mmJSON file of the N, C-alpha and C atoms, coordinates in Angstrom:
{"data_MODEL":{"atom_site":{
"group_PDB":["ATOM","ATOM","ATOM","ATOM","ATOM","ATOM","ATOM","ATOM","ATOM","ATOM","ATOM","ATOM","ATOM","ATOM","ATOM","ATOM","ATOM","ATOM","ATOM","ATOM","ATOM","ATOM","ATOM","ATOM","ATOM","ATOM","ATOM","ATOM","ATOM","ATOM","ATOM","ATOM","ATOM","ATOM","ATOM","ATOM","ATOM","ATOM","ATOM","ATOM","ATOM","ATOM","ATOM","ATOM","ATOM","ATOM","ATOM","ATOM","ATOM","ATOM","ATOM","ATOM","ATOM","ATOM","ATOM","ATOM","ATOM","ATOM","ATOM","ATOM","ATOM","ATOM","ATOM","ATOM","ATOM","ATOM","ATOM","ATOM","ATOM","ATOM","ATOM","ATOM","ATOM","ATOM","ATOM","ATOM","ATOM","ATOM","ATOM","ATOM","ATOM","ATOM","ATOM","ATOM","ATOM","ATOM","ATOM","ATOM","ATOM","ATOM","ATOM","ATOM","ATOM","ATOM","ATOM","ATOM","ATOM","ATOM","ATOM","ATOM","ATOM","ATOM","ATOM","ATOM","ATOM","ATOM","ATOM","ATOM","ATOM","ATOM","ATOM","ATOM","ATOM","ATOM","ATOM","ATOM","ATOM","ATOM","ATOM","ATOM","ATOM","ATOM","ATOM","ATOM","ATOM","ATOM","ATOM","ATOM","ATOM","ATOM","ATOM","ATOM","ATOM","ATOM","ATOM"],
"id":[1,2,3,4,5,6,7,8,9,10,11,12,13,14,15,16,17,18,19,20,21,22,23,24,25,26,27,28,29,30,31,32,33,34,35,36,37,38,39,40,41,42,43,44,45,46,47,48,49,50,51,52,53,54,55,56,57,58,59,60,61,62,63,64,65,66,67,68,69,70,71,72,73,74,75,76,77,78,79,80,81,82,83,84,85,86,87,88,89,90,91,92,93,94,95,96,97,98,99,100,101,102,103,104,105,106,107,108,109,110,111,112,113,114,115,116,117,118,119,120,121,122,123,124,125,126,127,128,129,130,131,132,133,134,135],
"type_symbol":["N","C","C","N","C","C","N","C","C","N","C","C","N","C","C","N","C","C","N","C","C","N","C","C","N","C","C","N","C","C","N","C","C","N","C","C","N","C","C","N","C","C","N","C","C","N","C","C","N","C","C","N","C","C","N","C","C","N","C","C","N","C","C","N","C","C","N","C","C","N","C","C","N","C","C","N","C","C","N","C","C","N","C","C","N","C","C","N","C","C","N","C","C","N","C","C","N","C","C","N","C","C","N","C","C","N","C","C","N","C","C","N","C","C","N","C","C","N","C","C","N","C","C","N","C","C","N","C","C","N","C","C","N","C","C"],
"label_atom_id":["N","CA","C","N","CA","C","N","CA","C","N","CA","C","N","CA","C","N","CA","C","N","CA","C","N","CA","C","N","CA","C","N","CA","C","N","CA","C","N","CA","C","N","CA","C","N","CA","C","N","CA","C","N","CA","C","N","CA","C","N","CA","C","N","CA","C","N","CA","C","N","CA","C","N","CA","C","N","CA","C","N","CA","C","N","CA","C","N","CA","C","N","CA","C","N","CA","C","N","CA","C","N","CA","C","N","CA","C","N","CA","C","N","CA","C","N","CA","C","N","CA","C","N","CA","C","N","CA","C","N","CA","C","N","CA","C","N","CA","C","N","CA","C","N","CA","C","N","CA","C","N","CA","C","N","CA","C"],
"label_alt_id":[null,null,null,null,null,null,null,null,null,null,null,null,null,null,null,null,null,null,null,null,null,null,null,null,null,null,null,null,null,null,null,null,null,null,null,null,null,null,null,null,null,null,null,null,null,null,null,null,null,null,null,null,null,null,null,null,null,null,null,null,null,null,null,null,null,null,null,null,null,null,null,null,null,null,null,null,null,null,null,null,null,null,null,null,null,null,null,null,null,null,null,null,null,null,null,null,null,null,null,null,null,null,null,null,null,null,null,null,null,null,null,null,null,null,null,null,null,null,null,null,null,null,null,null,null,null,null,null,null,null,null,null,null,null,null],
"label_comp_id":["MET","MET","MET","THR","THR","THR","GLU","GLU","GLU","TYR","TYR","TYR","VAL","VAL","VAL","GLU","GLU","GLU","LEU","LEU","LEU","HIS","HIS","HIS","ALA","ALA","ALA","ARG","ARG","ARG","SER","SER","SER","ALA","ALA","ALA","SER","SER","SER","SER","SER","SER","PHE","PHE","PHE","LEU","LEU","LEU","GLU","GLU","GLU","GLY","GLY","GLY","ALA","ALA","ALA","SER","SER","SER","LEU","LEU","LEU","PRO","PRO","PRO","GLU","GLU","GLU","THR","THR","THR","LEU","LEU","LEU","ILE","ILE","ILE","GLU","GLU","GLU","ARG","ARG","ARG","ALA","ALA","ALA","ALA","ALA","ALA","GLU","GLU","GLU","LEU","LEU","LEU","GLU","GLU","GLU","MET","MET","MET","PRO","PRO","PRO","ALA","ALA","ALA","ILE","ILE","ILE","ALA","ALA","ALA","LEU","LEU","LEU","LEU","LEU","LEU","ASP","ASP","ASP","ARG","ARG","ARG","ASN","ASN","ASN","GLY","GLY","GLY","VAL","VAL","VAL"],
"label_asym_id":["A","A","A","A","A","A","A","A","A","A","A","A","A","A","A","A","A","A","A","A","A","A","A","A","A","A","A","A","A","A","A","A","A","A","A","A","A","A","A","A","A","A","A","A","A","A","A","A","A","A","A","A","A","A","A","A","A","A","A","A","A","A","A","A","A","A","A","A","A","A","A","A","A","A","A","A","A","A","A","A","A","A","A","A","A","A","A","A","A","A","A","A","A","A","A","A","A","A","A","A","A","A","A","A","A","A","A","A","A","A","A","A","A","A","A","A","A","A","A","A","A","A","A","A","A","A","A","A","A","A","A","A","A","A","A"],
"label_entity_id":["1","1","1","1","1","1","1","1","1","1","1","1","1","1","1","1","1","1","1","1","1","1","1","1","1","1","1","1","1","1","1","1","1","1","1","1","1","1","1","1","1","1","1","1","1","1","1","1","1","1","1","1","1","1","1","1","1","1","1","1","1","1","1","1","1","1","1","1","1","1","1","1","1","1","1","1","1","1","1","1","1","1","1","1","1","1","1","1","1","1","1","1","1","1","1","1","1","1","1","1","1","1","1","1","1","1","1","1","1","1","1","1","1","1","1","1","1","1","1","1","1","1","1","1","1","1","1","1","1","1","1","1","1","1","1"],
"label_seq_id":[1,1,1,2,2,2,3,3,3,4,4,4,5,5,5,6,6,6,7,7,7,8,8,8,9,9,9,10,10,10,11,11,11,12,12,12,13,13,13,14,14,14,15,15,15,16,16,16,17,17,17,18,18,18,19,19,19,20,20,20,21,21,21,22,22,22,23,23,23,24,24,24,25,25,25,26,26,26,27,27,27,28,28,28,29,29,29,30,30,30,31,31,31,32,32,32,33,33,33,34,34,34,35,35,35,36,36,36,37,37,37,38,38,38,39,39,39,40,40,40,41,41,41,42,42,42,43,43,43,44,44,44,45,45,45],
"pdbx_PDB_ins_code":[null,null,null,null,null,null,null,null,null,null,null,null,null,null,null,null,null,null,null,null,null,null,null,null,null,null,null,null,null,null,null,null,null,null,null,null,null,null,null,null,null,null,null,null,null,null,null,null,null,null,null,null,null,null,null,null,null,null,null,null,null,null,null,null,null,null,null,null,null,null,null,null,null,null,null,null,null,null,null,null,null,null,null,null,null,null,null,null,null,null,null,null,null,null,null,null,null,null,null,null,null,null,null,null,null,null,null,null,null,null,null,null,null,null,null,null,null,null,null,null,null,null,null,null,null,null,null,null,null,null,null,null,null,null,null],
"Cartn_x":[21.035,21.801,23.167,24.193,25.55,25.899,26.389,26.821,28.26,28.519,29.851,30.466,31.715,32.464,33.763,33.978,35.213,36.338,37.376,38.482,39.779,39.691,40.914,40.648,39.983,39.683,40.749,41.084,42.025,41.374,41.541,40.952,42.016,41.61,42.526,43.665,43.569,44.651,45.858,45.675,46.797,47.345,48.484,49.078,49.221,48.624,48.668,48.041,47.274,46.663,45.141,44.574,43.124,42.678,41.381,40.883,39.71,38.917,37.707,38.019,37.247,37.373,36.81,37.368,36.85,35.351,34.89,33.471,32.605,33.086,32.354,32.273,33.365,33.376,32.403,32.374,31.472,30.02,29.727,28.362,27.901,28.778,28.422,28.211,29.054,28.882,27.53,27.135,25.832,24.697,24.831,23.802,23.637,24.739,24.713,24.388,24.093,23.752,24.862,26.103,27.241,27.4,27.588,27.671,28.976,30.01,31.311,32.147,33.235,34.216,35.57,36.626,37.967,38.777,39.303,40.169,41.618,42.408,43.806,44.719,44.565,45.377,46.804,47.734,49.136,49.794,50.942,51.688,50.869,49.954,49.088,49.604,48.92,49.272,48.296],
"Cartn_y":[177.919,179.0,179.101,179.18,179.319,180.791,181.158,182.541,182.676,183.739,183.997,185.186,185.053,186.146,186.309,187.494,187.781,188.027,187.194,187.303,187.772,188.272,188.697,189.92,190.908,192.124,193.181,193.934,195.046,196.313,197.386,198.662,199.537,200.742,201.699,202.093,201.724,202.002,201.102,200.02,199.151,199.652,200.257,200.882,199.882,200.186,199.401,198.003,197.73,196.413,196.459,197.555,197.69,198.996,199.085,200.293,200.941,200.151,200.665,201.25,202.27,202.835,201.847,201.824,200.913,201.088,202.341,202.61,201.97,202.012,201.418,199.906,199.281,197.833,197.435,198.206,197.923,198.1,199.159,199.388,198.236,197.775,196.678,195.38,195.124,193.929,193.97,195.141,195.281,195.044,195.566,195.339,193.857,193.113,191.676,190.845,191.538,190.906,189.983,190.394,189.643,189.987,188.978,189.252,189.924,189.844,190.439,190.545,191.3,191.404,191.685,191.135,191.368,192.142,193.275,194.071,193.786,193.393,193.054,194.053,195.316,196.355,196.29,196.649,196.757,197.817,198.268,199.311,200.592,200.827,202.002,203.15,204.237,205.424,205.573],
"Cartn_z":[184.354,183.752,184.413,183.622,184.132,184.272,185.445,185.644,185.166,184.445,183.903,184.62,184.993,185.606,184.84,184.278,183.548,184.552,184.474,185.42,184.769,183.54,182.854,181.972,182.508,181.745,182.026,181.002,181.164,180.643,181.366,180.969,180.303,179.964,179.341,180.274,181.541,182.489,182.257,181.5,181.127,179.793,179.834,178.659,177.509,176.363,175.131,175.242,176.279,176.422,176.516,176.957,177.086,176.481,176.166,175.516,176.255,176.943,177.592,178.957,179.319,180.658,181.674,182.895,183.915,184.157,184.142,184.363,183.282,182.032,180.922,181.068,181.476,181.683,182.791,183.863,184.976,184.554,183.822,183.335,182.445,181.556,180.652,181.416,182.397,183.223,183.937,184.416,185.074,184.087,182.864,181.835,181.525,181.559,181.275,182.515,183.62,184.9,185.398,185.148,185.667,187.144,188.002,189.445,189.858,189.014,189.349,188.085,188.188,187.107,187.753,187.204,187.734,186.703,187.105,186.238,186.623,185.645,185.882,185.19,185.534,184.914,185.421,184.533,184.913,184.055,184.493,183.787,183.654,184.564,184.497,185.324,185.185,185.95,187.097],
"occupancy":[1.0,1.0,1.0,1.0,1.0,1.0,1.0,1.0,1.0,1.0,1.0,1.0,1.0,1.0,1.0,1.0,1.0,1.0,1.0,1.0,1.0,1.0,1.0,1.0,1.0,1.0,1.0,1.0,1.0,1.0,1.0,1.0,1.0,1.0,1.0,1.0,1.0,1.0,1.0,1.0,1.0,1.0,1.0,1.0,1.0,1.0,1.0,1.0,1.0,1.0,1.0,1.0,1.0,1.0,1.0,1.0,1.0,1.0,1.0,1.0,1.0,1.0,1.0,1.0,1.0,1.0,1.0,1.0,1.0,1.0,1.0,1.0,1.0,1.0,1.0,1.0,1.0,1.0,1.0,1.0,1.0,1.0,1.0,1.0,1.0,1.0,1.0,1.0,1.0,1.0,1.0,1.0,1.0,1.0,1.0,1.0,1.0,1.0,1.0,1.0,1.0,1.0,1.0,1.0,1.0,1.0,1.0,1.0,1.0,1.0,1.0,1.0,1.0,1.0,1.0,1.0,1.0,1.0,1.0,1.0,1.0,1.0,1.0,1.0,1.0,1.0,1.0,1.0,1.0,1.0,1.0,1.0,1.0,1.0,1.0],
"B_iso_or_equiv":[0.0,0.0,0.0,0.0,0.0,0.0,0.0,0.0,0.0,0.0,0.0,0.0,0.0,0.0,0.0,0.0,0.0,0.0,0.0,0.0,0.0,0.0,0.0,0.0,0.0,0.0,0.0,0.0,0.0,0.0,0.0,0.0,0.0,0.0,0.0,0.0,0.0,0.0,0.0,0.0,0.0,0.0,0.0,0.0,0.0,0.0,0.0,0.0,0.0,0.0,0.0,0.0,0.0,0.0,0.0,0.0,0.0,0.0,0.0,0.0,0.0,0.0,0.0,0.0,0.0,0.0,0.0,0.0,0.0,0.0,0.0,0.0,0.0,0.0,0.0,0.0,0.0,0.0,0.0,0.0,0.0,0.0,0.0,0.0,0.0,0.0,0.0,0.0,0.0,0.0,0.0,0.0,0.0,0.0,0.0,0.0,0.0,0.0,0.0,0.0,0.0,0.0,0.0,0.0,0.0,0.0,0.0,0.0,0.0,0.0,0.0,0.0,0.0,0.0,0.0,0.0,0.0,0.0,0.0,0.0,0.0,0.0,0.0,0.0,0.0,0.0,0.0,0.0,0.0,0.0,0.0,0.0,0.0,0.0,0.0],
"pdbx_formal_charge":[null,null,null,null,null,null,null,null,null,null,null,null,null,null,null,null,null,null,null,null,null,null,null,null,null,null,null,null,null,null,null,null,null,null,null,null,null,null,null,null,null,null,null,null,null,null,null,null,null,null,null,null,null,null,null,null,null,null,null,null,null,null,null,null,null,null,null,null,null,null,null,null,null,null,null,null,null,null,null,null,null,null,null,null,null,null,null,null,null,null,null,null,null,null,null,null,null,null,null,null,null,null,null,null,null,null,null,null,null,null,null,null,null,null,null,null,null,null,null,null,null,null,null,null,null,null,null,null,null,null,null,null,null,null,null],
"auth_seq_id":[1,1,1,2,2,2,3,3,3,4,4,4,5,5,5,6,6,6,7,7,7,8,8,8,9,9,9,10,10,10,11,11,11,12,12,12,13,13,13,14,14,14,15,15,15,16,16,16,17,17,17,18,18,18,19,19,19,20,20,20,21,21,21,22,22,22,23,23,23,24,24,24,25,25,25,26,26,26,27,27,27,28,28,28,29,29,29,30,30,30,31,31,31,32,32,32,33,33,33,34,34,34,35,35,35,36,36,36,37,37,37,38,38,38,39,39,39,40,40,40,41,41,41,42,42,42,43,43,43,44,44,44,45,45,45],
"auth_comp_id":["MET","MET","MET","THR","THR","THR","GLU","GLU","GLU","TYR","TYR","TYR","VAL","VAL","VAL","GLU","GLU","GLU","LEU","LEU","LEU","HIS","HIS","HIS","ALA","ALA","ALA","ARG","ARG","ARG","SER","SER","SER","ALA","ALA","ALA","SER","SER","SER","SER","SER","SER","PHE","PHE","PHE","LEU","LEU","LEU","GLU","GLU","GLU","GLY","GLY","GLY","ALA","ALA","ALA","SER","SER","SER","LEU","LEU","LEU","PRO","PRO","PRO","GLU","GLU","GLU","THR","THR","THR","LEU","LEU","LEU","ILE","ILE","ILE","GLU","GLU","GLU","ARG","ARG","ARG","ALA","ALA","ALA","ALA","ALA","ALA","GLU","GLU","GLU","LEU","LEU","LEU","GLU","GLU","GLU","MET","MET","MET","PRO","PRO","PRO","ALA","ALA","ALA","ILE","ILE","ILE","ALA","ALA","ALA","LEU","LEU","LEU","LEU","LEU","LEU","ASP","ASP","ASP","ARG","ARG","ARG","ASN","ASN","ASN","GLY","GLY","GLY","VAL","VAL","VAL"],
"auth_asym_id":["A","A","A","A","A","A","A","A","A","A","A","A","A","A","A","A","A","A","A","A","A","A","A","A","A","A","A","A","A","A","A","A","A","A","A","A","A","A","A","A","A","A","A","A","A","A","A","A","A","A","A","A","A","A","A","A","A","A","A","A","A","A","A","A","A","A","A","A","A","A","A","A","A","A","A","A","A","A","A","A","A","A","A","A","A","A","A","A","A","A","A","A","A","A","A","A","A","A","A","A","A","A","A","A","A","A","A","A","A","A","A","A","A","A","A","A","A","A","A","A","A","A","A","A","A","A","A","A","A","A","A","A","A","A","A"],
"auth_atom_id":["N","CA","C","N","CA","C","N","CA","C","N","CA","C","N","CA","C","N","CA","C","N","CA","C","N","CA","C","N","CA","C","N","CA","C","N","CA","C","N","CA","C","N","CA","C","N","CA","C","N","CA","C","N","CA","C","N","CA","C","N","CA","C","N","CA","C","N","CA","C","N","CA","C","N","CA","C","N","CA","C","N","CA","C","N","CA","C","N","CA","C","N","CA","C","N","CA","C","N","CA","C","N","CA","C","N","CA","C","N","CA","C","N","CA","C","N","CA","C","N","CA","C","N","CA","C","N","CA","C","N","CA","C","N","CA","C","N","CA","C","N","CA","C","N","CA","C","N","CA","C","N","CA","C","N","CA","C"],
"pdbx_PDB_model_num":[1,1,1,1,1,1,1,1,1,1,1,1,1,1,1,1,1,1,1,1,1,1,1,1,1,1,1,1,1,1,1,1,1,1,1,1,1,1,1,1,1,1,1,1,1,1,1,1,1,1,1,1,1,1,1,1,1,1,1,1,1,1,1,1,1,1,1,1,1,1,1,1,1,1,1,1,1,1,1,1,1,1,1,1,1,1,1,1,1,1,1,1,1,1,1,1,1,1,1,1,1,1,1,1,1,1,1,1,1,1,1,1,1,1,1,1,1,1,1,1,1,1,1,1,1,1,1,1,1,1,1,1,1,1,1]
}}}
């Protein structure tokens, strides 16, 4: 089995680039048994 790690996710903290809350992305990654996730937010507050 190949483990997948998302290294280019953006959350709603990236203005006009992401839609999901960071907490939601983390919860989903845990549901999919992903060992890690990288959030690359920019232009956020």
